C-alpha positions as CSV (number, residue, x, y, z in Angstrom):
1,M,-0.1,0.0,0.0
2,L,1.3,3.4,-0.9
3,V,1.0,6.1,1.8
4,S,2.1,9.5,0.9
5,T,2.1,12.2,3.4
6,F,2.4,15.9,2.3
7,D,3.2,18.1,5.4
8,P,4.6,21.4,4.0
9,F,4.9,23.1,7.5
10,H,6.2,20.1,9.5
11,N,3.2,20.6,11.8
12,L,0.0,18.6,11.2
13,A,-2.3,21.2,12.9
14,L,-0.9,24.1,10.9
15,S,-0.9,22.4,7.6
16,A,-4.6,21.2,8.3
17,S,-5.7,24.7,9.2
18,V,-4.0,26.2,5.9
19,A,-5.7,23.4,4.0
20,A,-9.2,24.4,5.4
21,I,-9.0,28.0,4.4
22,P,-11.0,27.5,1.1
23,I,-13.7,25.6,3.0
24,L,-14.0,28.1,5.7
25,L,-13.9,31.0,3.2
26,F,-16.6,29.4,1.2
27,L,-19.0,29.1,4.4
28,L,-18.1,32.6,5.5
29,C,-18.9,34.1,2.1
30,L,-22.2,32.3,1.9
31,T,-23.5,32.7,5.5
32,I,-22.1,36.0,7.0
33,L,-21.3,38.0,3.8
34,K,-24.3,36.7,2.0
35,M,-22.6,36.7,-1.5
36,E,-24.2,35.0,-4.5
37,G,-23.0,31.4,-5.3
38,I,-21.2,32.3,-8.5
39,H,-19.1,35.1,-6.7
40,V,-18.3,32.7,-3.8
41,D,-17.1,30.1,-6.3
42,L,-14.8,32.6,-8.0
43,V,-13.4,33.8,-4.8
44,N,-12.6,30.3,-3.8
45,L,-11.2,29.3,-7.1
46,S,-8.8,32.3,-6.9
47,I,-7.7,31.1,-3.4
48,I,-7.4,27.4,-4.5
49,L,-5.2,28.4,-7.4
50,W,-3.2,30.9,-5.4
51,K,-2.5,28.7,-2.3
52,P,-0.1,26.1,-3.9
53,K,2.3,28.6,-5.3
54,Y,2.5,31.1,-2.5
55,I,1.7,29.3,0.6
56,F,3.1,25.7,-0.1
57,L,5.8,27.3,-2.3
58,L,5.2,24.7,-5.2
59,N,6.1,25.9,-8.7
60,G,4.4,24.9,-11.9
61,R,6.9,22.3,-12.8
62,E,6.3,20.2,-9.6
63,M,2.5,20.5,-10.2
64,K,2.8,19.3,-13.7
65,I,4.8,16.3,-12.7
66,E,2.2,15.2,-10.2
67,K,-0.5,15.6,-12.8
68,H,1.5,13.5,-15.2
69,S,2.0,10.8,-12.5
70,A,-1.6,10.7,-11.6
71,G,-2.4,10.3,-15.4
72,K,-0.1,7.3,-15.5
73,V,-1.7,5.8,-12.4
74,I,-5.2,6.4,-13.8
75,K,-4.1,4.8,-17.3
76,A,-2.7,1.8,-15.5
77,W,-5.9,1.1,-13.5
78,S,-8.3,1.7,-16.4
79,P,-9.4,-1.4,-18.5
């Protein structure tokens, strides 16, 4: 069994709280700020696209390699 752990801050609680930012932002925008659904989605999309590059410090090359690797795994498992 392959178990891969990505812990960029070397602290599980801190990494989990940073990963929860889009979920909490989504709920905050819908309930407290009372934004429309499409605007909430656009705000969350921008945060989701911004987070790997500036918080987790991943560059585009590393993200492309992961996509390419996942594609090989999916092709290997598909009939």
